N, C-alpha and C positions, 0 to 999 in steps of 0.2 A: 449733718453731723454724722460721725461714725457711730455705729450701734452694734451691740453684741447680744446674741441670744444663746441661751444654754438650755438644753433639754436632757434631763436624766431619764433614761429608760431602764428596763430590767436587765438588758444586756450591754447596751452602749450608752455613752454620754456624747451628745452631739453639740457642737459649737458652730455658730455662723457669725462671721464678722462682715458687716457692710461698711465699706470705707472707700471713699473716692470713686464711687460708681462701680466698684468691684464687689464681688461676693467671695470671701475666702472661708472655707469650711474645713472641719476636721471631725474625726470620730475616734473615740478611745473607749476601752473597756471600762464599764462602771465599776466603782469600788464600793461594794455594798457595806463593808464595815465602817467606812468613813467617806460618804459621797462627796464631801467637799474636796477631798484630795484629787479625785478624778476630774472634778469641775475645774479646779485650779491648774492641774496639769494640762487639760485641754485648752484652757484659755491662754496659758503661756505658749503652747504650741502654735495656736492660730495667730497670736500676735507676732511671733517670731517669723512665721511664714509670710505674713503680710508686711513685715518690716515696720510695725506699728508699736506704740507704747501706750500704757494704760491711760495716761493723761489726755490722750487724743480721743478717748471714747466718751460720747455724750450721753449714752443710755445703755443700761444692762437690763435684759428681760430674761426671767428664769422660770422654767416649768419643771416640776419634779414629781416623781412617783413615791416620794418618801412617806407621805401621809397615807397613800393607798396601801403601800407595803406594810406599814405599821398596823393597819386595820386587818389586813389579810393574815399576817403572821402573828397577830396579837402580841405585839411588842411595844405597846404604848405605855402611858403613865398609869400608876395606881390611882384608880378613879372611883369616886363615890357619887351617888345620885340622891338628891333630896327631892321628895315628892309630897303631894298632898296626902294627908293621912287617909288610909283606905284604898290607895291606888298604888301600892308598893309593887304590885306584880304586873301592871299594865304593859311594861316594856318587854316582859317575858311571854305574856299571853298573846301579844302581837295581833294578827288578824284572825286567829282562831280558825284557820283554814289549812288545807293540805295542798301544797304546791305540786306534789307528785302523788296522785290518787292511788296508784296501784303498787307503790312501794311500801310494804308493811313495816319496814325498818327505816322509814324516812327520817333523816337527820335534819333537825332545825339548827340554825346558827345560834349558838348560845349568846345571851346578851353580853355586851362589853362589860357591864357592871354586874357582878354576882349578887344574889339576894341579900347576903349579909352586909353588903355595902350599899344597899338601897334603903334610905332612912326616911320614914314618914314624919311630918310635922303637921301640927294643927293649923289649918287655914282653909278657906274655900271662896271661890268666885263663881258667879253664874255666867252664862254665855254672853250677857250684855256687859260684863265687867263690873257688876255690882258686888260689893263685899257681903257674903253670907256669913262668914266667920272670920274674925280678925286673925292676923298672924300671931301665933303663940311664940313669941321671941324667946322665951325661956327654953322651949324645946330645941331651938336652933343653937342657943348657947350651950346646951347640955351635950351637943355632939363633939365638943372639943376633945374629950378623952378618947373617943372612938377615932377621931382624925389622927391623933397622935399614936394610938395603939397600932393602927393599920398602916401608918406611914403614908397617908394620903397625899398625893402630889397635885391632884386636880379634882374639882367638884363641879358636877352639872346640877342645875336647879331646873326642874320641870313640873311646875304647878298646873293644876287643872284650870283651863281658860285664861292662862297668863297672857295669851295673845290679845285678849280684849282689855286687860288691865294688868300691866306688869309691876305694880307697886309692891306687891308682896315679894316677888323675886328680887327686885332691886334692894329691898330692905334686908333680905337674907345676905346678899352680897356685901352690904355695908357691915353687917354683924360679923361675917366671916373674915372680912378685911381687918377688922379690929382684933379678932381672936387669933388669926393665923395669917400673917401678912405675906408668907412665902407660898401660899396655896393659890393656884390659878382657878378662877371661877367662870363657868360658862352659864349664861342665862338662856333658857329656851326662847324667851320673849325677844331676845336680841338676835340669836343665831337663826331662828325660824319662827317668826311671829305669825303662825298660821294655825288654822283649825285642824283638827285630827291629832289627838293626843299622842298616839303611838309614834307616828312619824316625827313629831316635834321632839319627843323625848329621845328617840333614837338618834336624831341629828345632833341634839345637844350633847348626848353621851359621846358620840363619835368626835365632836369637836374638842370636848374636854379630854378625851383619851389621847388625842394626837398633839394637843396644844403645847405641853412642855417640851416634847421632842422637837416639834417644828420651830418653836420659839428659839431653842438652843441652836438648832441647825442654821436657821436663817440669820440670827444675830451673829453667829460665828462666821458664816460665809460673808456677810456684810463686812465684818471687821477685817477678815483676811483680804477681801477685795480692796479695802481702803489701804491696807498695809502694802499691797502691790502697786498702789498709786492711782487707783480709781477714785475720782471725786465726783462722779456723775450720779444721777438718780438710779435707784435699783428697784425695778418693778417686778411683780409676780404675775404670771398668767393664771387666770381662773378657769374653772371648768365651763363657765358660761361664754367664754370667748373674748373676755375683756382683760385689761391690765389693771392691777391695783397696787397700792403702796405696800411697803414692807410693814408698816404699822398695822394696816388692816389685815394683812396676811397673818401676822403673828396673833391677832385677836381672833380671826376667823379662819384658821388653817384648813377647815373642812372644805372651804371653797376652792382649794387648790387640787382636790381630788380630781383625777382625769384632766389635769391641765395640759399634759402633753398631747393627747389626742385632740383636744380642742384647738391647739395651734395648727394641726394638720387640716382640720375642717375649715379654719379660716383661710389657709392657703388655697385650698380647693375652691372656696367661694370666690376668692379674688381672681383665680384662673378662669372660672366660669364667667365672671364679669368681663375680663379682658378679651375673651373669645366669643362673647355674645351667646353663650350657651345657657338655655333656660332649664335644662335637666341634666344633672351630673350625679354620678356615683363616686364618692370619695373612697379610696382604698388605701389604707395605711397598714403596712405589714412590717413589723420590726423583728426583734429577736425573741420576744415572748408571746405576743398576741398579734392578731390582725383585727383591724377596726373598719367598719363599713358605715358610711354616713350618706343620707340622701340630701341633695342640695338642689333646691328649686328657686329659680330667679336669683341666683347667686347668694342665697341665704340658706345656711344649714338649718335643719330642723332643731328646735329647741324644746326643752322640757324642764319641769321644776322638780323632778324626782328621779332617782336611779338607785341602783343597789350596789353595795360593795360586799366583799368577803362572802360570796355565795357558798353555801355548803355543797351545792351542786353547781359547780362554778359558772356555768352558762345557762342555768335554768332560772327563768324569771320567777320570783317569789321566794327563792331560797336564801336570799342575802339580807343584809341590814339596809333598810330604806333610809336614804338621805334626801332631805328636801332642800335643795339649793338650785340656783339657776345652772343648767347644764345643756351642752349641745348633745342632742339625741343621737345615739349610734349604737350599733350592735358590735359586741366584742366576742371573739372566739379564740380558743387556745391553739392558734395556728401561726406561730412565729418561727423564725429561723431555728430557734433552740428547742422547739416543741419535740418531745421524745416519741419515737415510733416504736411499736411493739406488736406482737401477735397475741391476741387474747385467747382464753381457753377454747373458744368456739372456732378458732382458726381464722379470725378476722383481723385485718390490720387496723390498728387504732393509733391516732396521733394526737398527743396532748391529752388534757390541758396542761400537764406538768411540763416544765421547761428546764433545760440544762443551764439557762441563764448565762451570767458572765463568769461564774465560778462553780464548777470547772468548765462549763461551756460544752459545745459539741465535741465529738470525738476528734474531728479534724483539727481542732485548735491545738491539740497536744498539750493540754494543760491538766491532764489527769482524768478527763471525762471519757467514758467508754460507751455511753448510750448513743444509739443511732438517732439522729435528728433530721429535721427538714434541710438544714444547712449541709449536713453530710450528703443527703440525697442530691442536692443541687451541685455539690462538688463532683459526685459520682457521675452525674448526667452531663458534665462538661460545661455547665452554665456559669461557674465561678472560676475565674483565673486565680489560682492559688498564690501567684506571685504578686498580684496587685490588690488583693483583698484588703479593704479598709486602708488603702494607701500604704500597705506594708506594715500597718500597726500590728496585725496578727498574721503570723506565718502559718499557712495551712499545710496539713499533711494529708494528701488524698488517700494514701494507703490506709491510714486509720479509718477514714470514712468508709472505704470498701469493706474493711474487716468488720466494723460495727454494723453496717447494713446486712452483711452476710450472716452474722451471728443472730441479729434481732429479727430479720425478715426472710432473707434468702433461704437459709437452711430449714426453718420451720415450715415454709411453704414451698420448698423446692423450686425456688426462682433463681435463675442465673443472673449475673451482672449483664446489663444495668437494669434488668427488669424489676429487681427488688427496689432499686432507688425510684424507678418510674412509678411503681405501685404506691410508695409513700407520697410522692409528689402529686400524683393524680388524686389520691384520697384527700389531701390537704386542699387542693384546688376545688374539688367537689364540695367539701365542707364549707368553704368560703362562699361558693356560688349559692348553695342552699341557704346559708345564713342571710345573704343579700336578698334572695327571693322572699324568704319568710319576713324579714324586716320590712320590706316594701309592702307586702300584703297587709301586715299589721297596721300600716299607715294608710291603707287604701290607695297605694301607688303602684306603678309598674317599674320595671328596670330595663326592658328591652329597647326603649327609645333613648336611653341615656348615653352620655359619654363617660368614660372611666378615667379618673385622675389618680394615678398610681405613684405613691411616694413611700418613704421608709426604706431601710436597707434591703429588704427582701421583696417588696411589692413589684418593682420592675422585673424581677426574675419570673414572677408568676402572673403578671398582668395579662399577657397575651392569651394564656390558657384559660384564665378566668373569664376574659371577654368572649372567648369561643363558646364556653359553656353557657354564658348569659345571653349570647346572641348580640353583642355589642360590636359596633363597627369602627369606633374611634377610641383611642387610648392617648392620653396626654401624660408624659413623664416629665415633670417640671425640672428646670435647671436646679441642680443641687438636690435632686429627689431623695438621696440617701439621708439627708438631714432636713426633710421637708417640714416636719412639725416645728423645728427651731426657726426655719425661715418664716413660717406662719406667725410666730410670736412677733416678728418685726413688722407685721402688717396689721396687728390687732390694735383696736382703739383702747384708750383708757376709759373704762366704763364701770358702773356699779349699779346693781339692781336691788331694789328694796320692795318688800312685800308686806301687806297688812291684811289680816282677816277681819272684815267688818261686814256682817250680814245685812243685806238690803234687798227688799222686794221692789221690783221695777214699778209695780202698780202703786206703790207708796213712795216713789223716788223722792229723796230729800237732796236737792242740789247743794245746799249749804254743807250738809254732812259730807257728801262726796268731795266737795272742794277742800274741806278741812283735812280729810284723809290724804288727798294728794299733796296738799301744801306740806304736811308733816313729812311725807315721803320725799318730796323735792328737796326740802331743807337737808334731810339726812344724806341723800345721795350726792347732792351738790357739794356738801362739806367734804366728803371723801374724795370726790373727783378733783376738786379744787386744790387739794394738797399735792396732787401729781401734775395738774395742768392749771396753774393759777391764771394764765392769760388766755387760755383757749376759749373759743366760742362753743358753748355746750349745747347739746341737743337732747330731746326727751322723746321717749316712747312709752305708751301706757297700754296696759292689758287688764281686762277683767276676767275672772274665772267664774262663769255663769252656768246655770242649768235650769231646766224646767222644774217648777216646784214639785217636789216629791221624788225627783230622781236622786240616785245615789252618788253620781260623780259629775263633774263639771267640765266644761271645755273653755279653752282660752280664746278670747275675742279681742282684737285690737281696738282701742278707743281713740277718739280724736284728742289732740293735745290742745286743750283750751279749757276755760272755766266752764263748769256745768251750769245750765240754766233751767228754769222752770219748763217742763215739758220734755226734758231730755230723757225721761223714763221711756217714752215711746221711741226715741232715737236709738237708745241702747237695746231695746227690744228688737228693732229691725236689724241692728248689727248682730245680735245673737242669732236671730233666725237665718240670716244670710250665712253666717259661719256654720251653723248646725246643718243647713241644707247642703252646703259644700262638702261637709264630712259624711253625712248620712243619706243624702239624696232626698230628704223630705223634712217637713216640720210637723209639729203637733198643734193644731189649732185649739184656741180656747184656754190655753194654760198660761198662768203667770210665770215670769222668769225671776230668779233670785241670783244675787251676786254673793259669792262666799269670800273671795279674796280679790285684792287689787294689787297690781305690781306696776312699778315705774322704773325705767332705766334711764340714767343720765350718762352721756358719753361725750368725750372729746374726739375730734376727728383723728383718724389714724394718720401717721406721717406718710406722706407720699414718697414712696421709694421704689424705684424700678430697676435696681441693679440686678444683673444676671451674671451667670458664670462666664468666665472668659472663653472666647471662641477663637481658635487660631486660624491659620491660613490654609484651610482645605480648599477644595474646589470640585467642579464637575468630574475631573479625572482623578478623584480621590481613590487611592488604593488601600485595601485592608492591610493592617500591620502584620497579620499572619492568618493562617487557616488552622482551625482546631476541630476536633471531634466534639459534636454536641448532639444530644438526643433530642429529636424533633417529635413532640407528642402527636402531631398531625400524621406524620409518616410512621410513627411508632417504631423508629429505629434510629441508630446513630448516623449522622451525616457529617460531611466535611462542610463547615460553615465559616465564612469570613468573620474576623474580629476587627472592629474599628475602635479607635479611641475617640471618646465623645468630644474632646477638645479639638479634634481635627475636622469636625463636621461644621458646615456652614449652611445657612438657608439656601434652598435650591437643590441640594444634593439628596438623592434618594438612595436608601439602602434597602435592597430586596431581601426578604426573608427566605430561608432561615439565615440568621446572622446574630451577632452579639455586639453591643455597643458598651464599652467599658469606661468607667470613670472610678475615682478613688473610693467613693462611699457605696457604690452599687453597680450593677450591670443590668442593662436592658436587653432582654431576650426577645428577638423578633422571630416569631415562628413563621412557617411557610405560608400561613394564612394572611400575613400582614406585610406591608412595606412601611418604612420609616423615613421621616424627613425632620428637619429642624425648622421651627418657625422663627419669626422676628423677635420673639421674647426669649429665645434660646431654649425652648421646650422641644422635646422629641415628640412628634406626632405619629402614632401608628395608625395606619388606615387599612381596613380589611380589603384584601385583594379579591375582586369579583371574578368568577370564572367567565371566560369569553362566551358570549351568547351565540349559540349555533342557530343558523337560519333554518327554518322549517321548510321542508319540501311541499309544494302544492299537491 
């Protein structure tokens, strides 16, 4: 069936249409004021290019940054938080630590819900879910005047130990539903039924904060798609790498945060599997940020927590913690729109702020005058101004030169194109350093990996990044400029459920463990079945365990079967094998405890192998022209051939330096690499080895 994927980024909105074995793509500027306008314009454009109509489409998949942007920009709903009496300030006290030790003016991210909108009510559970104090329903009913006075649109409920027994939270939702039917209510026991109060409340507040906005946007987009003639299912990409239904996305929109980057990681994982690569570094560079993800055995690293809206944008600990399933990656402010400047100490800095889509880089000619990474790429001859984004945006190289000269060249007395090279070199070094640190934090290396580069800007910088990291192979996928959207089409329909139930392995109760998993299976299957009623479903299970007395736990994969008597010893061995793999040792004589259990139910991804069209090139392929391009290896401008990607066929080798141009991006082949096209339609860059000289006896 024909399938359509849409990815909204900070600068561009990407659309991919897979139809009849073809892959048709387009890229348009994002419309921040009304994102659905950009989406619909891109969809109509790609349908026109493919000669298709909406009724032919069998599936629409969407990923969006709208929830992320609402959190970062604080443009969500008017939200209140109902908490257990005596715990009104937990969400503001946070971890009570300093994420930046030596900054005496350190800024903490303010809570999404201010103190005067955090309302305590009488109730109390213990850690086993036993009622210590019944819910005082009169205190909940007494909140109605405050709800009306402050024009509350959304309410989060985060009671102490609600993960163990949600009965009080559910009763509050019933009362609020009777008092104010137009108020959206988020229960922490539903959005994040896990131990650790601060993270649970933070996640519930974030979900409540974006829910009205996301509900309006998603239902409006769904209605406008129907008006265009789409009658197919409409799925949303989640941050964990799976697809979910519109209904679930409206209920838990916080799961859509980072959905775009997750699609890119899915694509890189599939490419790793196709090429038999066991160690891959995924590199996604768009208009606003660059994302790096480690992929081992074709599976991206995953996590259950990450941060958004960081006060120090890329400093861990400075943001709002969100506990949802997510693909683990590092993100830095190094996109095409990242702004370059010279600081008071005479150092070039790039990002984290971005020119975005409005007004965009100086070379867009849309009113922006700040020098950006895209301006540097234009000045270095890496981007063909006439073919950029398929002609969607007409670039003005003169504006790029002026902006770079003003921001960097004159302050540092650097002539063209060294001012542009300085910006590009700094960005590439920042990305290389981020990749190294990310790998070290996970106890892994980068030098032995292959680099998979996608996103509008990644193929421009991939060769230089690989040189800095010592990588020998780069894969630029077919349709790399819209790689995350392509990844959406390869994602499975999946849903993950978590429950926090404390259990000591020395006192392992198989009946309790089976009841926990049966509850999770029923919940996850019900959601997945709405999207895939006939599919054969699969399960995966994980337990978050630690040695008794430790402060944090590790994830260990569990067998998918009913638990039996004696499985406490089996789980102990699984934990110690995982622990030894991570830390190189175990601690003898200590019991192990389980804090949380997770279960994922998924339907198989649709098998789709369409690639971009390849025309009739051959071994005698000639470049379409020669143009000046700055080669970072030679550190000077050189005459380099330019090839059209659609003219390349398997078996043809392009020697660097060269550029390979397509509508959504350009692949820069430095003098360190040669390029070829494989059977999947991907560009493979291979490091050129110097000839070995024979030694004299």
